[in-house]
FIGU-827546 format. One line per 2 residues: for each residue x, y, z of C-alpha. Coordinates in steps of 0.1 Angstrom, whole numbers. Layout:
REM FIGU-827546
X Y Z ~ ...
This chain:
REM FIGU-827546
938 2527 1968 ~ 931 2501 1949
898 2486 1950 ~ 916 2454 1965
929 2476 1993 ~ 897 2493 1993
874 2466 2002 ~ 899 2452 2024
897 2484 2046 ~ 860 2492 2049
861 2454 2061 ~ 886 2461 2090
866 2490 2099 ~ 833 2478 2092
842 2449 2119 ~ 857 2474 2144
815 2487 2143 ~ 794 2491 2175
772 2520 2164 ~ 745 2499 2170
757 2493 2204 ~ 771 2528 2209
751 2551 2192 ~ 716 2533 2176
696 2558 2157 ~ 658 2531 2159
650 2515 2192 ~ 670 2510 2218
709 2493 2217 ~ 719 2462 2204
715 2439 2239 ~ 751 2417 2229
786 2427 2224 ~ 786 2429 2188
803 2408 2156 ~ 795 2426 2124
802 2394 2095 ~ 815 2400 2060
834 2382 2038 ~ 839 2396 2004
874 2410 1977 ~ 875 2438 1951
873 2404 1930 ~ 843 2385 1936
818 2382 1909 ~ 792 2365 1926
774 2382 1960 ~ 748 2370 1980
731 2401 1997 ~ 720 2383 2031
697 2393 2060 ~ 715 2391 2095
738 2364 2106 ~ 721 2340 2131
729 2326 2167 ~ 757 2301 2144
770 2325 2128 ~ 773 2348 2157
791 2324 2178 ~ 812 2310 2154
818 2345 2132 ~ 812 2324 2097
781 2334 2079 ~ 760 2311 2070
774 2282 2097 ~ 744 2265 2103
715 2245 2082 ~ 700 2278 2061
737 2278 2045 ~ 731 2242 2036
703 2250 2018 ~ 716 2280 2003
743 2260 1988 ~ 724 2230 1978
703 2257 1962 ~ 733 2274 1943
747 2239 1931 ~ 780 2248 1955
803 2234 1978 ~ 817 2248 2009
848 2253 1998 ~ 834 2275 1964
812 2293 1989 ~ 841 2306 2019
863 2315 1989 ~ 861 2349 1994
882 2359 1964 ~ 847 2346 1942
817 2355 1963 ~ 810 2384 1987
783 2374 2013 ~ 772 2414 2026
746 2413 2049 ~ 714 2439 2055
730 2441 2091 ~ 760 2419 2098
758 2417 2135 ~ 730 2390 2150
704 2408 2159 ~ 691 2392 2185
657 2374 2194 ~ 622 2385 2196
593 2371 2221 ~ 586 2345 2204
623 2333 2197 ~ 626 2342 2165
652 2364 2148 ~ 648 2400 2148
655 2420 2114 ~ 682 2435 2107
694 2467 2122 ~ 689 2496 2100
723 2513 2109 ~ 744 2490 2093
731 2497 2058 ~ 728 2534 2061
763 2533 2073 ~ 779 2508 2053
759 2492 2024 ~ 771 2517 1998
809 2519 2000 ~ 809 2486 2002
794 2480 1971 ~ 815 2508 1951
846 2486 1967 ~ 830 2455 1948
836 2465 1910 ~ 841 2431 1897
803 2418 1903 ~ 776 2399 1879
752 2391 1899 ~ 739 2401 1933
720 2374 1949 ~ 687 2393 1969
677 2366 2001 ~ 646 2379 2015
627 2408 2017 ~ 653 2435 2033
679 2432 2008 ~ 648 2433 1982
634 2463 1992 ~ 666 2479 1993
682 2472 1963 ~ 651 2472 1941
634 2503 1959 ~ 601 2508 1940
606 2477 1921 ~ 600 2456 1952
567 2451 1947 ~ 536 2433 1967
561 2414 1989 ~ 580 2393 1988
565 2358 1971 ~ 555 2386 1941
586 2397 1941 ~ 605 2367 1931
576 2360 1909 ~ 590 2384 1886
625 2368 1889 ~ 626 2365 1849
625 2396 1846 ~ 641 2409 1870
672 2392 1862 ~ 669 2405 1824
670 2437 1833 ~ 697 2458 1813
719 2467 1845 ~ 757 2456 1865
751 2438 1885 ~ 723 2416 1878
700 2411 1899 ~ 683 2377 1912
656 2381 1939 ~ 649 2348 1965
638 2333 1994 ~ 651 2333 2025
666 2292 2030 ~ 653 2292 2062
638 2255 2072 ~ 613 2281 2086
605 2283 2046 ~ 595 2254 2040
556 2261 2038 ~ 567 2287 2015
580 2266 1989 ~ 556 2238 1988
533 2263 1981 ~ 554 2273 1956
569 2248 1936 ~ 576 2270 1906
606 2284 1926 ~ 626 2248 1927
610 2238 1892 ~ 621 2266 1870
640 2293 1891 ~ 668 2272 1909
681 2255 1872 ~ 684 2292 1859
704 2301 1891 ~ 723 2270 1892
736 2272 1850 ~ 740 2313 1864
764 2304 1887 ~ 784 2278 1870
794 2303 1845 ~ 798 2328 1867
823 2305 1889
């Protein structure tokens, strides 16, 4: 099976997945009908390793179909047509389904069952990736392992070291583009001043 056929086959299987509802391994079952969301193809060179779909993405079936998506595309210097071009950009969340909300109305963390079942085979079916953007602490903890040190802020602060590691695909950690992180952005002006110009240059050269 070609890499392209393999990714398409895995994506189709993932979209039919109901593990978190029918056979949960961590906590209670997902309280709503799952709607796994994924984007990509074997030719994709950029991967957005995100957290989990929000309410708008769950309703539409389109990843980052909200204000977070607008901010992320602005960070990347990328228009919507390119962002949603699966031949160029893969979007592989840690949890492919909307995980529900907590008592305060915030989104819960991604379901652990999803990454355990799907993450490794999906990335094996993306052989041409050159750069993986780790959006938020869940993706950073999974992909960086022991190199995820002292939380998200300190990990993102070490972005030059992480991006410069001799590995393929290369990795770049980012905060989540949620508007709830406005305070974080104000406290860490180096992110927009230093990291974003490099991110945008990398994306231009890649795509």
